[in-house]
C-alpha positions in Angstrom: 95.0 162.3 64.2 95.8 165.8 62.9 96.6 168.4 65.5 95.4 171.9 65.5 98.8 173.4 64.6 99.1 171.2 61.5 95.6 172.2 60.5 96.3 175.9 60.9 99.5 175.7 58.9 97.7 173.9 56.1 94.9 176.6 56.2 97.5 179.3 55.9 99.2 177.6 52.9 95.9 177.1 51.1 94.9 180.7 51.9 98.1 182.1 50.6 97.8 180.1 47.4 94.2 181.3 47.0 95.3 184.9 47.6 97.8 184.6 44.7 95.2 183.2 42.4 92.7 185.9 43.5 95.1 188.7 42.8 95.7 187.2 39.3 92.0 186.8 38.7 91.1 190.4 39.7 94.0 191.8 37.6 92.7 189.9 34.6 89.2 191.4 35.1 90.0 194.9 36.2 87.3 196.4 34.0 84.6 194.7 36.2 85.5 196.7 39.3 84.0 200.0 38.4 80.8 201.1 40.2 79.0 200.9 43.6 79.0 197.7 45.7 75.4 196.9 44.6 76.4 197.2 41.0 79.3 194.8 41.5 76.6 192.3 42.6 75.6 192.0 38.9 79.0 190.9 37.6 79.9 187.2 37.9 83.6 187.9 38.0 83.2 190.1 41.0 80.9 187.6 42.7 83.5 184.8 42.1 86.3 187.0 43.4 84.3 187.7 46.6 83.7 183.9 47.1 87.4 183.3 46.9 88.0 186.2 49.3 85.4 184.8 51.7 87.2 181.4 51.6 90.5 183.1 52.4 89.0 185.0 55.3 87.4 181.9 56.8 90.6 179.9 56.4 92.6 182.6 58.2 89.9 183.5 60.6 89.9 187.1 59.4 87.0 189.4 60.4 85.8 192.6 58.8 86.6 195.9 60.6 89.6 194.5 62.4 93.2 195.5 62.1 94.1 192.1 60.4 91.1 192.3 58.1 91.9 195.9 57.1 95.5 195.0 56.5 94.7 191.9 54.4 92.2 193.9 52.4 94.7 196.7 51.8 97.2 194.0 50.7 94.7 192.7 48.2 93.8 196.2 46.9 97.4 197.2 46.5 98.4 194.0 44.8 95.5 194.2 42.3 96.2 197.7 41.0 92.6 198.8 40.9 93.1 202.6 40.7 90.1 203.0 38.5 87.8 201.5 41.2 86.5 203.0 44.4 88.5 201.5 47.3 85.6 201.9 49.7 83.1 200.2 47.4 85.6 197.4 46.8 85.9 196.9 50.5 82.2 197.0 51.1 81.5 194.5 48.4 84.3 192.0 49.3 83.3 191.9 52.9 79.5 191.8 52.3 79.2 188.0 52.6 80.9 188.0 56.0 79.2 191.0 57.6 
């Protein structure tokens, strides 16, 4: 039987791997991240990125509008180099499935 600690470690490993893949995916599709959150809803790349982000948040038990959630979102934002995009719109869009 798998204990909780082993399960949590596995979740973190999977979440970290997904985060690396998500950063690469967003970097490869930077042009998609311009516009308001509702406009991002029209782009399949953005929707796919949000689905991956939602999976990461669920695996790590991260909630929006918490210190951990904000720090993790800032890590994602900084790693992706999305200077052309609006950081607030990115944040709103990425958390919209969990809010």
